[in-house]
N, C-alpha and C positions, 0 to 999 in steps of 0.2 A: 487464758491461756489455752491452745487446741495443743491436746492430746495426740497419743502419734496413734492412737487408735483411729480417731477423727481424720487423721492425716490419710492413711488405708485407705479408707472408705471415701476421703472424698478423690485421692486418686485412682483408686482400681473400682470402684462399684463402675463408673464408664467404660471402663476396659472390659469388665465384666460382661457388661450389656450388650457392647458391643460384640465380644466374642459369641455370645451366645444368640446374638443376631446373626451375626455370621454362620454358628453350624445349622443353625435354623433353617437359613434359606439354602445352604447347601441338602439340607435332609428332607425340604419341601421339594428344591428340584431334582432331585433322585425318586422322589415318592409319584413326582409328574411323571418322569419317565417309563417309570413302571407302569402305572395305570396306562400309560398312551400305550406302552405293549400289552400290555391286556386289552385293551379295547381292539388294538390290530387282532392280537389273535381269535379275539370273539368274532372280528368280519372276516378273517378266513373261515373259519367255522362255521357262520350264518349262511355267507355268500356265496361260499366258495365248493370247499370239501364236500360241507353236509348234501349241499345238493348235484354237485356232480355225482355224488353216491348212487344219489336218491334216482337220477336218472340209469344207471346202470344197473342198478334195482331190478329196475322195472326190467331193464332189456334183458337180463339174467332171467328174467320169473317168466317171462314170455319163451323166452328161445327155451328153454330146458322142459317147458311144456310143447312145445314143436316138437322136442326130439320126442319124448314120450309118445307124443301120438304119431308120429314119424315111424316110429320104432314099430309099436303096436299095430297099426295098421301095416308094414311090411308080414307082419308075423301070419297076419290074418288073408293076407291075399296069397301067401305061401299054403297057407293050408286051404284055401278055395282051390288053388292050383291042383293040390295032391289030390282034393276030393273029387274033383269032375272027371270025364270021362276025358281024354282024348282024340281027337285034336279039340280044342276048347271054341268050339262055336260060337256061344254067350259070351264072348272076353268082353267086347264092350259094354254089353247091360251089366254085370258084374261087376267091370272093373268103376263103371260110372260113379258111385258114392266115394272113393277114392278118388277118385280125379277132380270132384268137388274138394279134399280136402288138401290138396297139392293147390287148387284156386283160391282156397281160404288161406295161404300160408302165403303163397303171390302179395296177395290182397293186403295182408296184416303187414306183409314186410313194408310195401308204397305206404300205407296210409299210418300206421302205428310205429314200429319199429324204427324205421331212418326220419321221422320227426324227432323220435328220443333221440336218434345218435345228433343231431342236428344241434339241440339244444343244446346235447355238450358241447357241444364245438360253441355253440352262440355264448353260452354260458363262461369258457373258456377263453374266448377273446375278449369279451365283455370285464370280465376281472382278473386279466392276467397277470395285473399287479399284484393280486393276493395272492398267489402262488409262490412254493417256495422253491427255488432253483433246480431240485429236485425232479420237481415235478414241470415246470416248465418245458424240459426236455423234449416231453412228450406230445405237446401241440401240432408238432407238423406228422407225427403219428398218426392222429387223432383226426386230422386237417383231410391226408393223404386216404385215409382209410373211407371217409365221408364220400368226396368227392368220388372215388371209385365207384362207390355203389351209384352214388345219382347218374355219373356218365352210364353205367351199364343197366338202370334201369329206363334210361331216356333212349338205351340202343344206341347210343355215341361211342362207344368201345365192345368190340366183339370178346365173347366168353372166354377165347381161347389167347386174348392179351392178360386176360381178370387172370387166370390158370398162373401165364409166366409171371404175372406180377406180385404173385404169392399173399392173394389177397386175403386172407385169412383173419377172424377178431382172436385168433392163440395170439397173435401180434401185440394186441393192445392187453393182454394178461398180467405184464409187470406193471404197465400203467395202472390198470386196475388195483393190484396190490400196492402201488406208491399210495394212491389214494387212502385205500384202509391204513395203511401203516401210518401215512402223517395226519390224517384225524385222531387217531389213536393219541400218538406223540404231542400233540397239540390242546389235545382235552386234558391229558394228564399235568399240562403245562400250566394250567390254570389254575387251579387249588394252589400249586406251588408257590405260585405267583402272587397269589392271596396271602400266603403264609408269610413272606419275604415282607411283603408292604405291612403287614401287622403289626410283628414279632421281632424283625431286627433292631438290635437298636441304632441312635446317629450312629452316622460313620461307617456304617457296615456295607450300604450300598454306594457299588461304584459305579 
């Protein structure tokens, strides 16, 4: 005769197996979603935010050095002007080394700095899908900034018009701050996602 325990095993064992499979599948799907999110965040960091900040840091380093040299050159020229007798007959000869600084800066703008800005814009354009919504709104500002530089360098817009358009890098400073902030937020998200994936029990991840 079949015992009551055997009947319970016969009836409920398949049910337990079915439920275990169901919850295992749900957890597997949730785990997969977390892993896909983790992969996306990694791509955001490696293919968008980190490279963009790399461009920006290179621009900043060169720009800060230009400002330091320009300030030192201005002070040195003022000292020369105070020291020599007036009128300053050898003005052109004395100013020649300082003019070379200006020429170098202009050449560096064309050959080094503008290509870096264009690189930022190209990277932004090609990887726009990796940008967070708060970052995307800066695409037009960066595009306008680069376009105005290109028009000025090729002499297709007067300097007076550039001034009225308020063409200054200060307009991009909030964009640079957004990149820094977003990079830190995404980096901090990676370990937290990993901990959730490893330690939370079944049924927690939604």
